[in-house]
C-alpha positions in Angstrom: 135.2 -172.2 -77.6 134.1 -168.5 -77.4 132.5 -167.1 -80.5 133.1 -163.4 -81.2 130.3 -163.4 -83.8 127.3 -161.5 -82.4 124.0 -161.0 -84.2 125.2 -157.4 -85.0 128.5 -158.6 -86.6 126.7 -161.3 -88.6 124.1 -158.9 -89.8 126.8 -156.4 -90.9 128.7 -159.2 -92.6 125.5 -160.1 -94.6 125.1 -156.4 -95.6 128.7 -156.1 -96.7 128.6 -159.5 -98.5 125.4 -158.7 -100.3 126.8 -155.3 -101.4 129.5 -157.3 -103.3 132.5 -156.3 -101.1 135.6 -158.5 -101.0 136.3 -160.5 -98.0 139.2 -158.3 -97.1 137.0 -155.2 -97.3 134.3 -156.9 -95.2 136.9 -157.8 -92.6 138.2 -154.2 -92.4 134.7 -152.7 -92.2 133.6 -155.2 -89.4 136.9 -154.7 -87.5 136.6 -150.9 -87.7 133.0 -150.8 -86.7 133.0 -153.3 -83.9 136.6 -153.2 -82.7 137.2 -156.8 -83.7 140.2 -158.5 -85.3 138.7 -160.8 -88.0 140.9 -161.9 -90.8 139.9 -162.2 -94.4 139.9 -166.0 -94.1 137.6 -165.7 -91.0 135.1 -163.7 -93.1 135.2 -166.3 -95.9 134.7 -169.2 -93.4 131.8 -167.5 -91.7 130.2 -166.5 -95.0 130.5 -170.2 -96.1 129.0 -171.5 -92.8 126.1 -169.0 -93.1 125.5 -170.2 -96.7 125.9 -166.7 -98.2 125.9 -166.6 -102.0 129.2 -167.7 -103.6 131.2 -165.1 -105.3 131.9 -164.9 -109.0 135.4 -165.6 -110.1 137.7 -162.9 -108.9 139.0 -160.4 -111.4 142.5 -161.7 -111.0 141.5 -165.2 -112.0 139.1 -164.0 -114.7 141.7 -161.9 -116.5 143.1 -163.6 -119.6 146.6 -164.9 -119.0 149.4 -162.7 -120.3 151.2 -164.2 -123.2 154.5 -165.7 -122.4 157.3 -163.6 -124.0 159.6 -165.7 -126.0 163.2 -164.8 -125.4 165.6 -164.6 -128.3 168.0 -167.6 -128.4 171.5 -166.8 -127.3 172.9 -168.5 -130.5 171.5 -170.0 -133.6 171.5 -173.7 -133.2 172.0 -175.8 -136.3 171.1 -179.2 -134.8 169.6 -180.7 -131.8 171.5 -182.9 -129.3 169.7 -186.2 -128.8 170.5 -189.2 -126.7 170.7 -192.4 -128.7 171.1 -195.9 -127.3 172.0 -198.9 -129.5 169.6 -201.8 -129.1 172.4 -204.4 -128.8 175.8 -203.8 -127.2 178.9 -205.7 -127.9 181.2 -203.5 -125.8 181.8 -206.0 -123.0 185.1 -207.1 -124.7 186.3 -203.5 -125.0 185.6 -202.6 -121.4 188.6 -202.6 -119.1 188.7 -205.8 -117.0 185.3 -206.8 -118.4 183.5 -203.9 -116.8 182.5 -203.2 -113.3 179.5 -204.3 -111.2 177.0 -202.0 -109.6 178.7 -202.5 -106.3 182.1 -201.6 -107.8 180.8 -198.5 -109.6 182.5 -195.3 -108.5 181.6 -191.6 -109.4 184.5 -191.4 -112.0 183.5 -194.6 -113.8 181.6 -194.7 -117.1 178.0 -195.8 -116.5 177.4 -197.3 -120.0 175.4 -200.5 -119.4 176.9 -203.7 -120.8 174.6 -206.7 -121.3 171.2 -207.5 -120.0 170.4 -206.0 -116.5 168.4 -209.1 -115.6 171.4 -211.4 -115.9 174.2 -211.8 -113.3 176.8 -211.0 -115.9 175.5 -207.4 -116.3 178.2 -204.8 -115.9 179.0 -201.1 -116.6 181.8 -200.0 -118.8 183.9 -198.6 -115.9 186.3 -196.5 -118.0 187.1 -193.0 -116.8 184.1 -190.7 -117.5 184.5 -187.3 -119.0 182.9 -184.2 -117.5 180.0 -183.4 -117.6 178.8 -186.7 -119.0 178.3 -190.0 -117.1 180.2 -191.8 -119.9 183.7 -192.2 -121.2 184.7 -190.5 -124.4 183.9 -193.5 -126.6 180.4 -193.9 -125.2 179.7 -190.1 -125.3 180.3 -190.3 -129.1 177.7 -193.1 -129.3 175.2 -191.6 -126.9 175.1 -188.0 -128.0 174.9 -187.0 -131.6 174.0 -183.7 -133.3 170.9 -184.2 -135.3 170.8 -181.9 -138.4 167.8 -181.3 -140.6 169.3 -183.6 -143.3 169.9 -186.5 -140.8 166.4 -186.1 -139.3 164.7 -186.6 -142.6 
């Protein structure tokens, strides 16, 4: 591998680096003076290999982060939509044909789980789901409820 770093270019790099120039500015100066084509990353790598003093944190990183501007809400929301799942489910009797297995589940089926997933009798509701929810109308009413300040307390 041919090295384009001569004693002159290394000496000039040390001068530029010690003067506090950025790696990009050092690369431009060396390239202009010696007719080379070193990149900023080549300068950083060579400075590292030469053991030149590490730089302080750049001014871009040292600047305090700008505060995030809060956008105004499009509408005033009275409550918060939350997902609720009942601990026990007695829906198996209400599901059409006793529900569907995972293998029988199609995109338009309700995905409300019925029973214990560890048992072979586990099924999904299987009723027609309503857009954009993965559940039928009955299970959407159970799963999604508007929480108001009164009901949250």
